[in-house]
C-alpha positions in Angstrom: 56.9 109.1 -42.4 55.9 109.2 -38.7 58.8 109.1 -36.2 58.4 108.2 -32.5 61.0 110.0 -30.5 60.5 108.2 -27.2 64.1 107.0 -27.1 65.3 110.6 -27.3 62.9 111.8 -24.6 63.9 109.0 -22.3 67.5 109.7 -22.9 67.0 113.4 -21.9 65.5 112.3 -18.6 68.0 109.4 -18.2 65.2 107.0 -17.8 65.1 103.4 -19.0 62.2 101.7 -20.8 61.6 99.8 -17.5 61.3 103.1 -15.6 58.7 104.4 -18.1 56.7 101.1 -18.0 56.7 101.1 -14.2 55.6 104.8 -14.0 52.9 104.5 -16.7 51.6 101.0 -16.1 52.0 100.3 -19.8 53.3 96.8 -20.7 57.1 96.8 -21.2 56.7 95.2 -24.6 54.5 98.1 -25.7 57.0 100.6 -24.5 59.8 98.7 -26.3 57.8 98.8 -29.6 57.4 102.5 -29.3 61.0 103.0 -28.2 62.3 101.1 -31.3 59.7 102.7 -33.6 58.3 99.2 -34.4 54.7 99.9 -33.3 52.2 99.4 -36.0 49.4 101.0 -34.0 49.4 103.5 -31.2 46.9 103.7 -28.4 45.9 107.3 -27.8 45.4 106.7 -24.1 49.0 105.4 -23.9 50.3 108.5 -25.6 48.4 110.7 -23.2 49.8 108.8 -20.2 53.3 108.9 -21.6 53.1 112.7 -22.2 51.7 113.2 -18.7 54.5 111.2 -17.0 57.3 112.7 -19.2 55.8 116.2 -18.8 55.8 116.8 -22.6 53.6 117.6 -25.5 52.6 115.0 -28.0 54.6 116.9 -30.7 57.8 116.2 -28.6 57.5 112.4 -29.0 55.7 112.0 -32.3 56.6 113.9 -35.5 55.9 113.6 -39.2 59.0 113.8 -41.4 57.8 114.9 -44.9 59.2 113.1 -47.9 60.5 110.1 -46.1 59.1 106.7 -47.1 58.2 104.3 -44.3 60.2 101.2 -43.8 58.6 98.3 -45.6 57.9 95.2 -43.6 59.0 91.9 -45.1 56.1 89.9 -46.5 54.5 87.6 -44.0 54.5 83.9 -44.8 
């Protein structure tokens, strides 16, 4: 399972999602999806920008947790 630790990183800096959206130029809805680990796809350019602004490595915001099964989405209608 892939975990996105953006909420943790923002909490350490005491930043809101809005702060990050403003500083990166990334749409607030995209930041929200990453923050709540709901993103189905991740844009590499966005990850690079986020790491640059947060002054962190990619491994500090995205990690793989072995042995965990991903959450299943409900079937679409």
